[in-house]
C-alpha positions, 0 to 999 in steps of 0.5 A, spaced: 870 729 896 872 737 895 878 739 897 879 744 904 882 750 900 878 750 894 876 757 891 880 761 896 885 763 891 879 767 888 877 770 894 884 772 896 885 776 889 878 779 890 880 782 897 887 783 897 889 783 889 892 788 885 886 791 882 882 790 889 888 795 892 888 800 886 880 800 886 880 805 892 884 811 895 886 807 901 888 801 897 892 806 892 896 809 899 897 802 901 901 800 894 904 807 894 907 805 901 909 799 899 913 802 892 916 807 897 919 801 901 921 797 895 917 791 896 919 786 891 911 784 891 906 789 891 900 785 892 898 778 892 898 774 885 895 767 883 900 762 882 900 759 875 898 752 874 902 748 870 
């Protein structure tokens, strides 16, 4: 039996990860706004599995 959310972490990275943001001019604007605001986390990151 498959888990419900299996594989969605990869999709989340492709859509809203750091490299996805930096790949487009609009995404770079997003990152600059978040830096200016002083965000601790600029983009979503995959949690490391133990």
